[in-house]
C-alpha positions as CSV (number, residue, x, y, z in Angstrom):
1,M,139.2,-122.8,211.2
2,K,137.2,-120.9,213.6
3,R,140.2,-119.2,214.4
4,K,140.6,-118.2,211.2
5,I,137.4,-116.9,211.2
6,I,138.1,-115.2,214.5
7,L,140.5,-113.1,213.3
8,S,139.6,-112.3,209.9
9,T,136.3,-110.9,211.7
10,I,138.5,-109.4,214.3
11,A,140.5,-107.6,211.1
12,V,137.5,-106.2,209.6
13,L,136.2,-104.9,212.7
14,C,139.6,-103.1,213.3
15,V,139.6,-102.0,208.9
16,S,136.1,-100.8,209.5
17,A,136.7,-98.8,213.1
18,C,140.1,-97.1,211.3
19,V,137.6,-96.1,208.2
20,L,134.9,-94.7,210.9
21,S,137.7,-92.6,212.5
22,L,139.4,-91.3,209.5
23,G,135.8,-91.0,208.3
24,Q,135.1,-88.8,211.6
25,A,138.4,-86.6,211.3
26,I,138.0,-85.5,207.8
27,K,134.7,-84.7,208.6
28,I,135.8,-82.2,211.9
29,N,138.1,-80.5,209.6
30,Y,136.5,-79.6,207.3
31,E,133.4,-78.4,209.5
32,Y,136.7,-76.4,211.5
33,K,137.7,-74.9,208.0
34,Q,133.6,-74.3,206.5
35,G,133.3,-72.3,209.9
36,E,136.3,-70.1,209.9
37,E,135.9,-69.2,206.6
38,E,131.9,-68.8,207.0
39,Y,133.3,-66.2,210.0
40,S,135.7,-65.0,208.2
41,K,133.5,-63.8,205.1
42,L,130.7,-62.6,207.8
43,A,133.9,-60.4,209.4
44,D,134.6,-58.8,206.0
45,I,130.5,-58.0,204.9
46,M,129.7,-56.8,208.3
47,V,132.5,-55.3,210.1
48,S,133.8,-51.7,208.5
49,P,136.7,-49.1,210.8
50,S,135.4,-46.6,212.5
51,G,135.8,-43.5,210.8
52,S,139.1,-42.9,209.7
53,E,140.5,-45.7,212.3
54,L,142.5,-48.7,211.2
55,Y,142.0,-52.0,213.0
56,V,143.8,-51.4,216.2
57,S,143.5,-52.1,219.9
58,E,141.9,-49.5,221.0
59,S,141.2,-45.6,219.2
60,A,143.3,-42.1,219.9
61,N,139.9,-41.4,221.2
62,G,139.0,-44.1,223.5
63,A,135.9,-45.0,221.0
64,S,135.2,-48.6,219.8
65,P,137.8,-49.2,216.7
66,I,135.0,-51.2,214.7
67,E,131.4,-50.2,213.6
68,V,129.0,-53.6,212.6
69,N,125.7,-52.9,210.1
70,F,123.2,-54.7,213.0
71,D,120.5,-54.2,210.4
72,L,121.6,-56.2,207.9
73,L,123.0,-58.8,210.3
74,S,119.4,-59.2,212.3
75,Q,118.6,-60.2,209.3
76,V,120.8,-63.4,208.7
77,N,119.5,-64.2,212.0
78,A,117.5,-63.0,214.9
79,N,119.0,-64.4,217.4
80,V,122.4,-62.2,216.9
81,V,122.8,-59.8,220.3
82,G,126.4,-58.5,220.0
83,W,129.5,-58.6,217.9
84,L,132.7,-59.3,220.3
85,Y,135.8,-57.5,218.9
86,C,139.9,-57.5,220.2
87,A,142.4,-56.0,218.1
88,N,144.8,-57.8,216.3
89,T,143.4,-61.6,217.1
90,P,141.1,-64.1,215.8
91,I,138.2,-62.8,218.3
92,N,135.7,-60.6,216.1
93,Y,132.6,-62.3,216.0
94,P,129.0,-61.9,216.1
95,V,127.1,-63.0,219.9
96,V,124.4,-65.0,219.5
97,Q,121.6,-65.9,222.4
98,S,119.3,-68.9,222.4
99,T,116.7,-70.2,225.1
100,D,119.5,-72.3,226.4
101,N,123.3,-72.8,226.2
102,S,123.2,-75.8,223.7
103,Y,121.5,-75.3,220.6
104,Y,124.9,-73.0,219.9
105,L,127.5,-75.6,221.0
106,N,127.2,-77.0,217.4
107,R,125.7,-74.1,215.5
108,L,127.5,-71.5,213.1
109,Y,125.6,-68.0,213.9
110,D,123.2,-68.5,211.2
111,N,122.1,-72.0,212.9
112,Q,123.9,-73.9,210.5
113,T,124.7,-77.1,212.3
114,N,128.9,-77.4,212.3
115,S,131.0,-78.5,215.4
116,S,132.7,-74.9,215.7
117,G,129.5,-73.7,217.0
118,A,128.9,-69.8,217.7
119,I,129.6,-67.3,220.5
120,F,126.9,-67.5,222.5
121,M,125.4,-65.5,226.1
122,D,123.8,-67.3,228.7
123,A,120.5,-67.9,228.4
124,L,119.9,-66.5,231.6
125,N,121.8,-63.0,231.0
126,S,119.9,-59.9,229.5
127,P,121.3,-59.0,226.0
128,D,122.0,-55.4,226.9
129,L,124.7,-56.1,228.9
130,S,122.6,-54.8,232.2
131,D,123.6,-57.7,234.6
132,V,126.3,-57.4,236.9
133,N,128.1,-60.1,235.4
134,T,127.1,-61.4,231.8
135,I,128.8,-64.5,230.6
136,L,129.9,-65.5,226.6
137,Y,130.8,-69.2,226.1
138,G,132.7,-70.3,223.0
139,H,134.5,-73.2,221.9
140,N,138.7,-73.7,222.4
141,M,139.1,-74.1,218.7
142,K,142.5,-76.4,217.6
143,N,142.8,-74.0,214.5
144,G,142.7,-71.1,217.2
145,T,139.2,-69.6,216.1
146,M,136.6,-69.1,218.1
147,F,138.0,-68.9,221.5
148,A,141.3,-70.5,221.6
149,S,143.3,-67.3,222.2
150,L,141.8,-66.7,225.8
151,Q,144.2,-69.1,227.6
152,N,147.3,-66.6,225.9
153,Y,145.6,-64.5,228.7
154,D,148.1,-66.8,231.2
155,E,150.7,-64.6,230.2
156,Q,151.9,-61.0,231.6
157,W,152.9,-59.8,227.9
158,Y,149.8,-61.1,226.0
159,Y,147.1,-59.4,228.2
160,E,150.0,-55.8,228.2
161,Q,149.4,-56.0,224.2
162,H,145.5,-56.6,224.2
163,P,144.4,-55.3,227.5
164,V,140.5,-54.1,225.7
165,M,138.6,-55.5,223.7
166,Y,135.1,-54.5,222.4
167,Y,131.5,-55.2,222.8
168,L,128.9,-53.9,220.4
169,T,124.9,-53.7,220.3
170,K,122.7,-52.4,217.9
171,D,122.3,-49.6,220.1
172,H,125.7,-49.1,222.4
173,K,128.9,-49.5,222.3
174,Y,131.0,-50.9,225.4
175,K,135.0,-50.7,226.2
176,I,135.9,-54.3,228.0
177,D,139.2,-53.7,230.2
178,V,140.4,-57.2,230.9
179,F,140.8,-57.3,234.4
180,A,141.5,-61.0,235.3
181,S,142.0,-64.9,234.0
182,Y,142.7,-67.8,235.5
183,E,141.4,-71.7,235.0
184,T,138.9,-73.0,237.3
185,D,135.9,-75.4,237.2
186,G,132.9,-75.6,235.3
187,D,131.1,-75.4,238.1
188,S,133.0,-73.0,240.3
189,D,131.3,-69.3,241.5
190,A,133.2,-67.8,238.3
191,F,129.4,-67.9,236.6
192,T,127.2,-66.5,239.2
193,I,125.2,-63.6,237.3
194,F,123.9,-62.3,239.6
195,F,124.4,-61.2,243.4
196,D,122.2,-60.8,246.8
197,S,124.3,-57.7,248.1
198,E,127.4,-55.6,247.5
199,Q,129.3,-57.4,249.9
200,T,129.0,-60.3,248.0
201,Y,130.1,-59.1,244.5
202,G,132.8,-57.3,246.6
203,A,134.2,-60.6,247.7
204,Y,133.7,-62.2,244.8
205,L,135.8,-59.6,242.4
206,Q,138.4,-60.0,245.2
207,N,138.6,-64.0,244.3
208,R,139.1,-63.0,240.9
209,W,142.0,-60.9,241.7
210,T,143.4,-63.7,244.2
211,Q,142.5,-66.4,241.2
212,S,144.2,-64.5,238.2
213,R,147.4,-65.2,236.2
214,I,147.5,-61.4,235.6
215,D,148.6,-58.1,237.0
216,T,146.0,-55.5,236.9
217,S,146.3,-53.8,239.9
218,W,146.0,-50.7,237.7
219,L,143.0,-50.9,236.9
220,P,140.4,-48.9,239.1
221,M,137.4,-51.5,239.9
222,S,134.1,-51.3,242.5
223,T,131.3,-53.0,243.2
224,A,129.1,-50.5,241.0
225,D,131.1,-51.8,237.8
226,N,129.4,-54.6,235.5
227,I,131.6,-57.3,234.2
228,I,131.9,-60.0,231.1
229,T,132.9,-62.9,231.6
230,L,134.5,-65.1,228.3
231,S,134.5,-68.8,229.3
232,T,135.9,-71.9,227.2
233,C,136.8,-75.4,227.7
234,S,140.5,-76.0,228.8
235,Y,142.1,-79.5,229.5
236,S,144.2,-79.9,232.4
237,F,141.9,-81.9,234.0
238,D,137.8,-82.8,234.1
239,N,135.2,-80.0,233.3
240,A,138.2,-77.3,233.8
241,R,137.4,-73.8,232.0
242,Y,139.5,-71.1,231.2
243,V,138.4,-67.3,232.2
244,V,138.6,-64.1,230.9
245,Q,136.8,-61.5,232.7
246,G,136.5,-57.7,232.1
247,K,135.2,-54.6,233.3
248,V,132.5,-53.1,230.8
249,T,132.2,-49.3,230.4
250,Q,129.5,-47.8,228.0
251,L,131.1,-46.0,225.1
252,N,127.8,-44.3,224.0
């Protein structure tokens, strides 16, 4: 009798666990879809081609191929500090910044709770890209959205098709020339924002080129250049991150 009761209890617990797991999976998939739709609608409203330019990787005169309505965007959320765009990829997102690096892990650009999160700037960075290294974080989503496409930069052919990104703010536009991509530890020096000397920064850049999976030897760079670091989770080892870095050039 006792054995039957124990087996019945185990069966009930197993069924309950399966129901809970299924419910959690449905919830996550719903949030993924909701997040994807929210960002897609936002881009349709806020982003337009620059002049007569289409959504190409780079306009003929080197200018940003898109314009963003920051006046309207700031009404949605005052924490929006910029917009990141990479042609012919899912990367077409607002960038937000909070007082910590956890708030937007599970919130959309408009502060709705959602596991898709947002693309957000490190809390220590100045929002105008004036720091030597500006860091942006985003989830590696299973549906390919947010920063999932960064890991495609593991391949030279992908880099050659997407060598440039654009970062826009209310006041300025920036061209981002990708110069390095690699996998690293979440606690590595790749996430250094401030450097104590030009020599230290020079050594840092050299290490980035050494680690990089792509060849960008044609791209001129120096310690006078500011850079941007895009980071997402990787799953090769505990606390792994995939990083794509670019040289920042102000366009206006």
